[in-house]
C-alpha positions in Angstrom: 0.0 0.0 0.0 1.2 3.5 -0.7 -0.1 7.1 -1.0 -0.5 7.7 -4.7 -0.3 11.5 -4.4 2.8 11.5 -2.4 4.3 8.9 -4.8 3.7 11.2 -7.7 5.0 14.3 -5.9 8.2 12.5 -4.7 8.9 11.1 -8.2 8.5 14.5 -9.7 10.8 16.2 -7.2 13.4 13.6 -7.8 13.3 14.0 -11.6 13.4 17.8 -11.3 16.3 17.7 -9.0 18.3 15.3 -11.2 17.6 17.6 -14.2 18.9 20.6 -12.2 21.9 18.7 -11.1 22.8 17.5 -14.6 22.3 20.8 -16.3 24.2 22.7 -13.6 27.2 20.3 -14.0 27.1 20.7 -17.8 26.9 24.4 -17.6 29.8 24.7 -15.1 32.2 22.5 -17.1 31.4 24.2 -20.4 32.0 27.6 -18.7 35.4 26.3 -17.5 36.3 24.9 -20.9 35.4 28.2 -22.6 37.0 30.3 -19.9 33.8 32.0 -19.1 32.4 33.2 -15.7 29.9 30.8 -14.2 26.4 32.2 -13.5 23.8 29.9 -12.0 20.2 29.8 -13.3 16.9 28.5 -12.2 16.1 27.3 -15.7 18.2 25.5 -18.3 17.8 24.8 -22.1 17.5 21.2 -23.0 19.8 21.6 -26.1 21.4 24.2 -28.3 18.5 24.3 -30.7 16.1 25.2 -27.9 18.4 27.7 -26.2 16.1 30.6 -26.9 12.9 28.8 -25.8 12.0 28.3 -22.1 11.3 24.6 -22.5 12.1 24.0 -18.8 9.4 26.5 -17.7 6.8 25.3 -20.2 7.3 21.7 -19.2 7.0 22.7 -15.5 3.7 24.5 -16.3 2.2 21.6 -18.2 3.2 18.8 -15.9 2.4 20.7 -12.7 -0.9 21.8 -14.1 -2.0 18.3 -15.0 -0.9 17.0 -11.6 -2.7 19.8 -9.8 -5.9 19.2 -11.7 -5.7 15.5 -11.0 -5.2 16.1 -7.3 -8.2 18.5 -7.0 -10.3 16.1 -9.1 -9.8 13.1 -6.9 -9.9 14.9 -3.5 -12.3 13.3 -1.0 -12.9 16.5 0.9 -11.9 15.1 4.3 -8.8 13.8 6.1 -8.6 10.1 6.7 -6.8 8.8 9.8 -3.2 8.0 9.1 -3.1 9.9 5.8 -0.1 12.2 5.6 -1.5 15.0 3.4 -4.8 15.5 1.5 -5.1 15.8 -2.3 -6.2 19.4 -1.9 -2.9 20.3 -0.2 -0.9 18.4 -2.7 -2.8 20.2 -5.5 -2.0 23.5 -4.0 1.7 22.7 -3.9 1.6 21.8 -7.6 -0.3 25.0 -8.4 2.6 27.0 -6.8 5.1 24.9 -8.8 3.1 25.7 -11.9 3.3 29.4 -10.9 7.1 29.0 -10.6 7.1 27.7 -14.2 5.2 30.9 -15.3 7.9 33.0 -13.6 10.5 31.0 -15.5 8.9 31.8 -18.9 8.5 35.5 -18.0 12.2 35.6 -17.0 13.2 34.1 -20.4 10.8 36.0 -22.7 10.3 39.2 -20.7 13.8 39.9 -19.3 13.5 43.6 -20.2 10.1 44.0 -18.5 10.6 42.0 -15.3 13.1 41.8 -12.6 16.1 39.6 -13.5 15.6 37.2 -10.5 11.9 36.6 -11.0 12.5 32.9 -11.7 14.2 32.6 -8.3 11.3 34.5 -6.8 8.9 31.9 -8.2 10.9 29.0 -6.7 11.1 30.8 -3.3 7.3 31.2 -3.3 6.8 27.5 -4.2 9.1 26.3 -1.4 7.6 28.8 1.1 4.0 27.6 0.3 5.1 23.9 0.7 6.8 24.7 4.1 3.7 26.7 5.3 1.3 23.8 4.5 3.5 21.2 6.2 4.1 23.5 9.2 0.4 24.0 9.7 -0.2 20.3 9.6 2.6 19.5 12.1 1.0 21.8 14.7 -2.3 20.0 14.6 -1.1 16.4 14.1 -0.2 13.9 16.8 2.9 11.9 17.0 4.4 10.3 15.0 2.8 12.0 12.1 3.9 15.4 13.5 7.5 14.3 13.2 7.0 13.4 9.5 5.4 16.8 8.9 8.3 18.6 10.7 11.0 16.7 8.8 9.5 17.2 5.4 8.8 20.9 6.2 12.5 21.3 7.2 13.4 20.0 3.8 11.2 22.6 2.1 12.5 25.4 4.3 16.1 24.4 3.5 15.4 24.5 -0.2 13.8 28.0 0.2 16.8 29.4 2.1 19.3 27.9 -0.4 17.3 29.4 -3.4 17.6 32.8 -1.8 21.3 32.4 -1.2 21.8 31.2 -4.8 20.0 34.3 -6.1 22.5 36.5 -4.2 25.6 34.4 -4.9 24.9 33.4 -8.5 28.6 32.9 -9.3 29.0 30.1 -6.8 28.4 26.6 -8.3 28.0 25.1 -4.9 24.6 27.0 -4.5 22.7 25.3 -7.4 24.3 22.0 -6.6 23.1 22.3 -3.0 19.6 23.3 -4.1 19.5 20.2 -6.4 20.8 18.0 -3.6 18.2 19.3 -1.1 15.3 18.8 -3.5 16.5 15.2 -4.3 16.7 14.6 -0.5 13.1 15.9 -0.2 11.9 13.8 -3.1 13.3 10.5 -1.9 12.0 11.2 1.6 8.5 11.9 0.3 8.7 8.7 -1.6 9.6 6.9 1.6 6.8 8.7 3.5 4.3 7.5 0.9 5.1 3.9 2.0 5.0 4.7 5.7 1.7 6.5 6.2 -1.1 4.4 4.5 -3.1 2.5 7.1 -1.4 4.4 9.9 2.1 3.9 11.3 0.9 1.0 13.5 0.6 -1.1 10.3 4.4 -0.7 9.9 5.1 -2.9 13.0 6.1 0.1 15.2 4.8 -0.3 18.7 5.2 3.1 20.3 5.2 6.7 19.3 8.7 7.2 20.8 10.1 4.5 18.7 8.5 5.9 15.6 10.0 9.4 16.2 13.5 8.0 16.6 13.1 5.7 13.6 11.7 8.3 11.3 14.5 10.7 12.2 17.1 8.1 11.4 15.4 7.4 8.1 15.5 11.1 7.2 19.2 11.4 8.1 20.1 8.3 6.0 18.2 9.8 3.0 20.5 12.8 3.3 23.6 10.7 3.3 22.6 8.5 0.4 21.5 11.4 -1.7 24.8 13.2 -1.0 26.6 10.2 -2.5 24.2 10.2 -5.5 24.8 13.9 -6.1 28.6 13.4 -5.9 28.6 10.5 -8.3 26.4 12.5 -10.7 28.7 15.5 -10.6 31.8 13.3 -11.3 30.1 11.3 -14.1 28.5 14.2 -16.0 31.8 16.2 -15.6 33.8 13.4 -17.2 31.3 13.2 -20.1 31.5 16.9 -20.7 35.4 16.9 -20.5 35.4 14.1 -23.2 32.8 16.0 -25.3 30.4 13.0 -24.9 27.5 15.0 -23.5 24.7 15.3 -26.0 23.4 18.5 -24.5 26.4 20.7 -25.2 26.1 24.4 -24.5 28.9 25.9 -26.6 30.7 24.9 -29.7 33.8 26.6 -28.4 34.5 23.8 -25.9 37.6 21.7 -26.7 39.3 24.3 -28.9 42.9 24.9 -27.9 43.9 27.7 -30.4 41.8 30.4 -28.8 43.4 33.3 -26.8 41.5 34.2 -23.7 41.9 37.3 -21.6 42.5 35.4 -18.4 45.8 34.1 -19.9 47.3 37.5 -20.3 50.6 38.3 -18.6 50.1 41.3 -16.3 52.2 44.3 -17.3 53.6 46.7 -14.8 53.0 50.2 -16.2 55.0 51.8 -13.4 58.2 50.5 -15.2 57.4 52.8 -18.1 56.9 55.7 -15.8 60.3 55.0 -14.2 62.0 54.7 -17.6 60.5 58.0 -18.7 61.7 59.8 -15.6 65.2 58.4 -16.0 65.3 59.5 -19.7 64.3 63.0 -18.8 
């Protein structure tokens, strides 16, 4: 038994985080090959031919819209015992994710009319809405469900904080990597929660609420450790593919050329030497 809505949400978060992780790695290594300054982004093109089109944001709008409509359509209108979250709350989360996709499209097509970090503002609003919904449920729920709400809400809050930091420190590659890692952590944890909650936690063979709280906390920490290893492996694997020009989603045709002259390779010249020579000549 599993919670279908949570299973869909967790799977979508995992896919989205792996997309962010892959494209961030590709973008960083191409910038390094082409001797360009790295600048992080909330959206990425899928290939060179679609570089001018916000495919990322459009896909986010379509998929999140379909999922939100499905969640609202199948909502039962009440809260069952042992159910982690209702379909209405999941649908609301997907609506805010769809709104984030709209901000991505506006940031790409309306860069002159809108603030340059409007795509990050959409992501911050999405994570804030998710954290607010989970926080409100954690206050009214009993143990051990309150622990599940608190841990999942902490993941959403961490994603929101890291998104704000990334918008400020856009030249640091560690920021988008951490955002991808935190969303992957949240996605796999939600997938695990979808297996824990149906039928109540008593159906999982856990006798006391105290044991449940400790066990759920350990599960959450282990998700973080495993996802850190996955993120590291993805970074190394995709980086090797880009270095060998084996990545099909290249961003620049300048990568791999060795006959170009870059400004960062200039030898600094001390102009004070010329001033000294002029004074000695006089």
